[in-house]
C-alpha positions as CSV (number, residue, x, y, z in Angstrom):
1,X,42.1,2.8,-12.3
2,X,41.1,6.4,-11.5
3,X,37.4,7.0,-10.9
4,X,35.6,8.7,-13.7
5,X,33.6,11.8,-12.7
6,X,29.9,12.0,-13.4
7,X,29.2,13.5,-16.8
8,X,26.5,16.1,-17.1
9,X,23.7,15.1,-19.5
10,X,22.5,18.6,-20.4
11,X,23.4,22.3,-20.2
12,X,21.2,22.8,-17.2
13,X,23.0,19.9,-15.4
14,X,26.3,21.4,-16.5
15,X,25.4,24.7,-14.9
16,X,24.7,23.0,-11.6
17,X,28.1,21.2,-11.8
18,X,29.7,24.5,-12.4
19,X,28.0,25.9,-9.3
20,X,29.1,22.9,-7.3
21,X,32.7,23.6,-8.1
22,X,32.3,27.3,-7.2
23,X,30.7,26.4,-3.9
24,X,33.7,24.2,-3.1
25,X,36.1,27.0,-4.1
26,X,34.3,29.3,-1.6
27,X,35.2,26.7,1.1
28,X,31.7,25.4,1.5
29,X,30.9,21.7,1.8
30,X,28.1,21.1,-0.8
31,X,26.9,18.0,1.1
32,X,26.8,19.3,4.6
33,X,26.3,17.0,7.6
34,X,24.5,17.0,10.9
35,X,22.2,19.9,11.4
36,X,20.9,20.3,14.9
37,X,17.9,22.3,16.3
38,X,15.7,22.2,13.2
39,X,12.0,22.8,13.9
40,X,9.3,21.6,11.5
41,X,7.7,24.2,9.2
42,X,4.4,23.4,10.8
43,X,5.7,24.0,14.3
44,X,7.3,27.3,13.4
45,X,4.0,28.6,11.9
46,X,1.8,27.3,14.7
47,X,3.9,28.7,17.4
48,X,4.5,32.2,15.8
49,X,2.8,35.1,17.7
50,X,2.4,38.6,16.2
51,X,2.7,40.3,19.6
52,X,6.0,38.6,20.6
53,X,9.1,40.4,19.2
54,X,12.4,38.7,19.1
55,X,11.2,35.3,18.0
56,X,13.7,33.0,16.3
57,X,13.4,29.9,14.2
58,X,15.6,27.2,12.7
59,X,14.4,25.0,9.8
60,X,15.8,22.6,7.2
61,X,14.2,21.4,3.9
62,X,14.3,21.4,0.2
63,X,14.1,24.6,-1.9
64,X,10.9,24.4,-4.0
65,X,10.6,28.0,-4.9
66,X,13.3,30.6,-5.3
67,X,12.8,34.3,-6.2
68,X,15.9,36.4,-6.7
69,X,15.1,40.1,-6.8
70,X,18.6,41.5,-6.6
71,X,19.4,42.4,-3.0
72,X,16.7,40.1,-1.7
73,X,16.2,36.4,-2.3
74,X,13.0,34.7,-1.1
75,X,13.1,30.9,-0.8
76,X,10.3,28.5,0.0
77,X,11.5,25.5,2.0
78,X,9.5,22.3,2.1
79,X,9.9,19.6,4.8
80,X,7.7,16.7,5.6
81,X,5.1,18.9,7.4
82,X,4.7,21.8,4.9
83,X,6.5,24.9,3.8
84,X,8.2,27.9,5.3
85,X,9.6,31.1,3.7
86,X,13.2,32.2,4.1
87,X,14.1,35.8,3.5
88,X,17.8,36.4,2.5
89,X,18.9,40.0,2.6
90,X,22.2,41.1,1.2
91,X,22.4,43.8,3.9
92,X,22.3,41.1,6.6
93,X,24.4,38.5,4.8
94,X,26.9,40.5,2.7
95,X,29.8,38.1,3.3
96,X,27.7,35.0,2.3
97,X,26.1,36.6,-0.8
98,X,28.3,35.0,-3.4
99,X,27.5,31.6,-2.0
100,X,23.8,32.3,-1.6
101,X,23.6,33.3,-5.3
102,X,24.7,29.8,-6.2
103,X,21.6,28.1,-4.6
104,X,19.1,26.3,-6.9
105,X,15.7,24.8,-6.9
106,X,16.0,21.3,-5.3
107,X,18.9,22.1,-3.0
108,X,18.5,21.1,0.6
109,X,19.5,23.8,3.1
110,X,19.2,24.6,6.7
111,X,18.7,28.2,8.0
112,X,18.2,30.1,11.2
113,X,17.3,33.7,12.1
114,X,14.7,36.1,13.3
115,X,11.1,35.3,12.7
116,X,8.7,37.9,11.3
117,X,6.1,38.6,8.6
118,X,6.5,40.2,5.2
119,X,4.2,43.0,4.0
120,X,1.9,40.4,2.5
121,X,1.6,38.6,5.9
122,X,3.8,35.6,5.1
123,X,5.6,34.2,8.1
124,X,9.3,34.3,7.2
125,X,12.6,33.4,8.7
126,X,15.0,36.3,8.0
127,X,18.1,34.2,7.7
128,X,21.3,35.1,9.5
129,X,23.0,31.8,8.6
130,X,22.3,29.3,5.7
131,X,23.9,25.9,5.5
132,X,24.0,23.9,2.3
133,X,23.1,20.3,3.2
134,X,22.9,18.8,-0.2
135,X,23.5,20.3,-3.7
136,X,20.9,19.1,-6.3
137,X,22.7,18.3,-9.5
138,X,19.5,17.7,-11.4
139,X,16.8,20.3,-11.7
140,X,13.2,19.4,-11.0
141,X,11.5,17.9,-14.1
142,X,9.8,20.5,-16.2
143,X,6.1,20.9,-15.8
144,X,6.2,18.3,-13.0
145,X,3.2,19.9,-11.3
146,X,1.1,19.2,-14.4
147,X,1.5,15.5,-13.8
148,X,1.5,14.9,-17.5
149,X,3.6,11.7,-17.2
150,X,2.1,9.5,-14.5
151,X,4.5,6.7,-15.2
152,X,7.4,9.0,-14.5
153,X,5.9,9.8,-11.1
154,X,5.9,6.1,-10.1
155,X,9.4,5.5,-11.5
156,X,10.8,8.7,-9.8
157,X,8.9,8.5,-6.5
158,X,11.9,10.3,-4.9
159,X,11.0,13.4,-6.9
160,X,7.2,12.8,-6.8
161,X,7.1,13.0,-3.0
162,X,8.7,16.4,-2.6
163,X,7.2,17.9,-5.8
164,X,3.7,17.0,-4.9
165,X,2.7,17.5,-1.2
166,X,-0.5,15.5,-1.6
167,X,1.5,12.4,-2.5
168,X,3.6,12.7,0.6
169,X,0.4,13.3,2.6
170,X,-1.2,10.1,1.3
171,X,1.8,8.0,2.4
172,X,1.8,9.7,5.8
173,X,-1.9,8.8,6.1
174,X,-1.1,5.3,5.1
175,X,1.4,5.0,7.9
176,X,-1.0,6.5,10.4
177,X,-3.8,4.1,9.4
178,X,-1.5,1.1,9.8
179,X,-0.5,2.4,13.2
180,X,-4.2,2.7,14.2
181,X,-4.9,-0.9,13.1
182,X,-2.1,-2.1,15.4
183,X,-3.5,0.0,18.3
184,X,-7.1,-1.2,17.7
185,X,-6.0,-4.9,17.7
186,X,-3.6,-4.5,20.7
187,X,-6.4,-3.0,22.7
188,X,-8.4,-6.2,22.0
189,X,-5.5,-8.3,23.2
190,X,-4.3,-9.5,19.8
191,X,-0.7,-10.4,19.7
192,X,1.4,-9.3,16.6
193,X,3.5,-12.1,15.2
194,X,5.7,-12.8,12.2
195,X,5.7,-15.9,10.0
196,X,8.1,-17.0,7.2
197,X,8.3,-15.1,4.0
198,X,10.1,-18.0,2.3
199,X,8.2,-21.3,2.5
200,X,9.0,-24.8,1.4
201,X,5.5,-25.1,0.1
202,X,3.2,-22.4,-1.2
203,X,-0.2,-22.6,0.6
204,X,-3.0,-20.7,2.1
205,X,-4.4,-19.4,-1.2
206,X,-4.9,-20.4,-4.8
207,X,-2.3,-18.3,-6.5
208,X,0.9,-18.7,-8.6
209,X,4.0,-18.2,-6.3
210,X,7.4,-16.7,-7.0
211,X,10.1,-19.4,-6.9
212,X,13.5,-18.9,-5.4
213,X,16.5,-21.1,-4.4
214,X,18.4,-21.4,-1.1
215,X,22.0,-22.2,-2.1
216,X,23.3,-23.6,1.2
217,X,20.4,-26.1,1.6
218,X,20.1,-26.6,-2.2
219,X,16.4,-26.1,-1.6
220,X,13.6,-24.7,-3.8
221,X,11.6,-22.1,-1.8
222,X,8.5,-20.0,-2.5
223,X,7.8,-16.4,-1.5
224,X,4.6,-16.7,0.4
225,X,1.3,-16.2,-1.2
226,X,-0.4,-16.1,2.3
227,X,0.6,-16.5,5.9
228,X,-2.6,-18.5,6.8
229,X,-1.2,-22.0,7.4
230,X,1.6,-20.7,9.6
231,X,-0.8,-18.5,11.6
232,X,-3.1,-21.5,12.2
233,X,-0.1,-23.5,13.5
234,X,0.2,-20.8,16.1
235,X,-3.5,-21.4,17.1
236,X,-2.5,-25.0,17.6
237,X,0.3,-23.8,19.8
238,X,-2.0,-21.9,22.1
239,X,-1.8,-18.3,20.7
240,X,-5.5,-17.6,20.8
241,X,-5.6,-14.0,19.3
242,X,-2.9,-13.2,16.7
243,X,-2.4,-10.9,13.7
244,X,0.3,-10.1,11.2
245,X,0.7,-7.1,8.9
246,X,3.2,-8.0,6.2
247,X,3.9,-8.7,2.5
248,X,2.4,-11.4,0.3
249,X,3.7,-12.2,-3.2
250,X,1.7,-13.6,-6.1
251,X,3.2,-14.1,-9.5
252,X,0.2,-12.8,-11.4
253,X,-0.9,-9.8,-13.4
254,X,-0.6,-6.1,-12.9
255,X,-3.5,-3.7,-12.8
256,X,-4.8,-0.7,-11.0
257,X,-6.0,-3.1,-8.3
258,X,-3.2,-5.7,-8.3
259,X,0.5,-5.5,-7.5
260,X,2.5,-8.7,-7.3
261,X,3.9,-7.6,-3.9
262,X,1.1,-6.4,-1.6
263,X,0.4,-5.8,2.1
264,X,-2.1,-7.9,4.0
265,X,-3.4,-7.8,7.6
266,X,-4.4,-11.3,8.6
267,X,-5.7,-12.3,12.0
268,X,-7.1,-15.3,13.9
269,X,-9.2,-15.5,17.0
270,X,-9.8,-18.8,18.8
271,X,-13.4,-19.8,19.7
272,X,-14.8,-17.2,17.2
273,X,-16.6,-17.6,13.8
274,X,-17.1,-15.6,10.7
275,X,-19.9,-13.6,12.4
276,X,-17.5,-12.4,15.0
277,X,-15.1,-11.5,12.1
278,X,-17.8,-9.5,10.4
279,X,-18.4,-7.5,13.6
280,X,-14.7,-7.0,14.1
281,X,-14.1,-5.9,10.5
282,X,-16.9,-3.3,10.5
283,X,-15.8,-1.9,13.9
284,X,-12.1,-1.7,12.7
285,X,-12.7,0.0,9.4
286,X,-15.3,2.4,10.9
287,X,-12.8,3.4,13.6
288,X,-10.2,4.1,10.9
289,X,-12.7,6.3,9.1
290,X,-13.6,8.2,12.2
291,X,-9.9,8.8,13.0
292,X,-8.5,9.6,9.5
293,X,-11.4,10.8,7.3
294,X,-14.0,13.5,7.2
295,X,-17.4,11.9,7.7
296,X,-18.8,8.6,6.5
297,X,-19.6,9.7,3.0
298,X,-16.3,9.3,1.1
299,X,-15.5,9.7,-2.6
300,X,-13.7,6.9,-4.5
301,X,-13.2,8.0,-8.1
302,X,-16.6,8.7,-9.6
303,X,-18.3,6.8,-6.8
304,X,-19.6,8.2,-3.5
305,X,-19.4,5.5,-0.8
306,X,-21.6,5.5,2.3
307,X,-19.9,3.9,5.3
308,X,-22.8,4.4,7.6
309,X,-23.4,1.5,10.0
310,X,-24.8,-1.1,10.0
311,X,-23.3,-2.5,6.8
312,X,-25.3,-4.7,4.4
313,X,-25.0,-8.5,4.8
314,X,-26.2,-10.5,1.7
315,X,-26.1,-14.2,0.8
316,X,-24.0,-15.1,-2.2
317,X,-26.9,-17.1,-3.7
318,X,-29.3,-14.2,-3.3
319,X,-27.0,-11.7,-5.0
320,X,-26.4,-14.1,-7.9
321,X,-30.2,-14.4,-8.3
322,X,-30.6,-10.6,-8.1
323,X,-27.9,-9.6,-10.6
324,X,-27.4,-12.7,-12.9
325,X,-31.0,-13.7,-13.0
326,X,-30.4,-17.4,-12.3
327,X,-30.7,-19.7,-9.4
328,X,-27.5,-21.1,-7.9
329,X,-29.0,-24.6,-8.0
330,X,-29.9,-24.4,-11.7
331,X,-26.5,-25.1,-13.1
332,X,-27.8,-25.3,-16.6
333,X,-29.1,-21.8,-16.3
334,X,-25.8,-20.6,-14.8
335,X,-23.8,-22.2,-17.6
336,X,-26.1,-20.6,-20.1
337,X,-25.5,-17.2,-18.4
338,X,-21.7,-17.9,-18.6
339,X,-22.0,-18.5,-22.3
340,X,-23.9,-15.2,-22.8
341,X,-21.2,-13.4,-20.9
342,X,-18.4,-14.9,-23.0
343,X,-17.0,-17.0,-20.2
344,X,-15.4,-20.3,-21.4
345,X,-17.1,-22.8,-19.1
346,X,-15.9,-25.9,-20.8
347,X,-14.1,-28.4,-18.6
348,X,-14.6,-26.2,-15.5
349,X,-16.2,-27.4,-12.3
350,X,-19.7,-26.1,-11.7
351,X,-18.6,-24.1,-8.6
352,X,-15.9,-22.4,-10.6
353,X,-18.4,-21.4,-13.4
354,X,-20.8,-20.1,-10.7
355,X,-18.1,-18.0,-9.2
356,X,-17.0,-16.6,-12.6
357,X,-20.6,-15.6,-13.3
358,X,-20.9,-14.0,-9.9
359,X,-17.7,-12.0,-10.5
360,X,-18.9,-10.8,-13.9
361,X,-22.5,-9.8,-12.8
362,X,-22.5,-9.0,-9.1
363,X,-19.3,-7.3,-8.0
364,X,-19.8,-4.2,-10.1
365,X,-22.9,-3.4,-8.1
366,X,-21.3,-3.7,-4.7
367,X,-20.4,0.0,-4.0
368,X,-21.4,0.6,-0.4
369,X,-19.8,-1.8,2.1
370,X,-21.4,-5.2,1.6
371,X,-20.6,-8.5,3.4
372,X,-21.2,-11.3,0.9
373,X,-21.8,-14.3,3.0
374,X,-22.1,-18.1,2.6
375,X,-20.0,-18.9,-0.4
376,X,-20.3,-22.3,-2.2
377,X,-18.3,-24.8,-0.1
378,X,-16.5,-26.2,-3.2
379,X,-14.4,-23.1,-3.7
380,X,-13.6,-22.8,0.1
381,X,-11.2,-25.6,0.9
382,X,-10.0,-24.1,4.2
383,X,-13.5,-23.1,5.5
384,X,-16.0,-24.9,7.8
385,X,-19.2,-25.8,6.1
386,X,-22.5,-24.5,7.3
387,X,-24.3,-27.0,9.6
388,X,-27.7,-26.0,8.3
389,X,-26.7,-26.5,4.6
390,X,-23.3,-28.1,4.0
391,X,-23.3,-26.9,0.3
392,X,-22.2,-23.5,1.7
393,X,-19.2,-22.4,3.6
394,X,-19.1,-20.0,6.6
395,X,-17.2,-17.4,4.6
396,X,-17.6,-13.8,3.8
397,X,-15.9,-11.4,1.5
398,X,-16.3,-7.6,2.1
399,X,-16.8,-5.6,-1.0
400,X,-16.5,-1.8,-1.1
401,X,-16.3,0.4,-4.2
402,X,-16.7,-2.8,-6.3
403,X,-13.5,-4.2,-4.9
404,X,-12.9,-7.2,-2.6
405,X,-11.4,-5.6,0.5
406,X,-11.5,-8.5,3.1
407,X,-12.0,-12.2,3.2
408,X,-12.9,-14.2,6.3
409,X,-13.9,-17.8,7.4
410,X,-15.0,-19.9,10.2
411,X,-11.9,-21.9,10.0
412,X,-11.9,-25.6,9.3
413,X,-10.2,-27.5,12.1
414,X,-11.1,-31.1,11.2
415,X,-7.8,-32.7,9.9
416,X,-9.6,-35.5,7.9
417,X,-11.9,-33.0,6.1
418,X,-8.9,-30.6,5.5
419,X,-6.8,-33.5,4.1
420,X,-9.6,-34.5,1.7
421,X,-10.2,-30.9,0.6
422,X,-6.5,-30.4,-0.2
423,X,-6.3,-33.6,-2.2
424,X,-9.4,-32.6,-4.1
425,X,-8.0,-29.2,-4.8
426,X,-4.7,-30.6,-6.1
427,X,-6.3,-33.3,-8.3
428,X,-5.4,-32.9,-12.0
429,X,-2.3,-30.8,-11.4
430,X,1.0,-32.2,-12.8
431,X,3.6,-33.2,-10.3
432,X,6.0,-30.5,-11.4
433,X,3.4,-27.8,-10.9
434,X,4.6,-25.4,-8.1
435,X,1.0,-25.4,-6.7
436,X,0.7,-29.2,-6.7
437,X,2.4,-29.9,-3.3
438,X,0.4,-30.7,-0.2
439,X,1.4,-29.3,3.2
440,X,1.5,-32.5,5.2
441,X,3.0,-30.8,8.2
442,X,-0.1,-28.6,8.4
443,X,-2.3,-31.6,8.5
444,X,-0.1,-33.0,11.3
445,X,-0.6,-29.8,13.2
446,X,-4.3,-30.1,12.9
447,X,-4.2,-33.6,14.2
448,X,-2.8,-32.2,17.5
449,X,-6.0,-30.1,17.7
450,X,-6.7,-26.6,16.5
451,X,-9.4,-24.7,18.4
452,X,-12.5,-23.5,16.5
453,X,-11.6,-20.1,15.2
454,X,-12.5,-17.2,13.0
455,X,-9.9,-15.8,10.5
456,X,-9.8,-12.5,8.6
457,X,-7.6,-11.0,5.9
458,X,-7.8,-7.3,4.9
459,X,-6.0,-5.9,1.9
460,X,-4.1,-2.9,3.3
461,X,-3.3,-1.4,0.0
462,X,-6.9,-1.5,-1.1
463,X,-8.0,-0.1,2.2
464,X,-5.7,2.8,1.8
465,X,-7.0,3.3,-1.7
466,X,-10.5,3.6,-0.5
467,X,-9.8,5.9,2.5
468,X,-7.6,8.3,0.5
469,X,-9.5,8.3,-2.8
470,X,-6.7,6.7,-4.8
471,X,-8.1,4.7,-7.7
472,X,-4.8,3.0,-8.6
473,X,-2.9,0.7,-6.2
474,X,0.3,2.3,-7.6
475,X,-0.7,5.5,-5.9
476,X,-0.6,3.9,-2.4
477,X,2.5,1.7,-2.9
478,X,5.8,3.7,-2.7
479,X,7.6,1.7,-5.3
480,X,5.1,-0.3,-7.4
481,X,6.3,-2.9,-9.8
482,X,6.4,-1.4,-13.3
483,X,7.0,-2.7,-16.8
484,X,10.7,-2.2,-17.8
485,X,11.5,0.5,-20.3
486,X,14.1,0.5,-23.1
487,X,15.8,-2.7,-24.4
488,X,14.6,-4.9,-21.5
489,X,11.0,-4.0,-22.3
490,X,11.5,-4.9,-26.0
491,X,13.1,-8.2,-25.1
492,X,10.3,-8.9,-22.6
493,X,7.7,-8.3,-25.4
494,X,9.5,-10.6,-27.8
495,X,9.7,-13.5,-25.3
496,X,6.2,-13.1,-23.8
497,X,4.2,-16.2,-24.5
498,X,1.3,-15.8,-26.9
């Protein structure tokens, strides 16, 4: 069967298809190929000197502005570093003029020629040769710069990036920050490792996993919700300072702060504790701010966050008393507060109710960086308990801008206590629940001896949000998960459980 050609969906698209055919008739390849010698727009501008005649330049990029004024065409090219102007003169390029008149917004071209300035002072490449590298068959969306349809920006990130330079800049900053994290940890002799994405048992956090199936082994597997239990196995094996930057997957809700697929940095250091992790976290994030931000007073939406050191350290129980008005040991008062807040506390463990009241009353006040320390031990099954008061665990969560940014423990390395904690955590779950399986192999690993250690997890997406003033996680994830549109969306709504 012969292949069917693409069908233009509009008059504007048809016009571009017509130009495509004309370009081919002129003997030009509309989809180009290798283009050597291109300099970045930033480099051309930075190296230009007014007092040096005869300068030349070669650039490639996408046409984002085109002004045809008869015998002159001015084009603004955009590459990943910025923009540069091309000047096309019919006098210089008479033979190519029919082809040049077929260029459109969105086309990707390469050009080389003499470098100079226009009367308005614009650094310009006066092109002597223009190569079409890719013909755009769709015009840029109308009013794209108005950002009227945010959902379209996420769904069409491939247009969003070149239409909005600040979006590309944010993702370039994201990459630079992650690189800086790696350098910071490498300088402190942490070894970067990789642990399984598909696991036979979902562990390391309390979260609903995504389930998949391995056909050859006829085995149900889970996309990992956390790398923790595998990284601790490496501590048992003798890797004393390790970290991983990679994806976690949690089959839970969508929001401006949650994406089901997200990036975490998790690290472990033998012979350390949660106090060492606090110092390391503060030093790491402060170094990132110094390298990639302007000052220590940074905006985050309507908030102004002060990252000046030292950062506040406050006990969980003290914050609960301060903001909820009840003592952590007075469970009747805590449950009464839960009732006032509309929290359904029936059939919930006391520690769970306490934490839900904490989340509802305290977290909204934690704007400047705050280490919340010493969580109730009952909600920390992987954490060593405090020797001075075993009701509390040696755990902290770092809050910034009312968001949890990091979580850290003094790790539990007693296999008997860990086994008991796991069994207590799984009690009451049905056997077919995906979260009801215990990782017996991890207990076996602990029996061989895991050194005392501190562990830390930092949410990379949220960190980028804070350091780039992006109030939605979708603005820092290149391709966020979105609700389907069209018939699939309607079917999803009809089948969604009530």
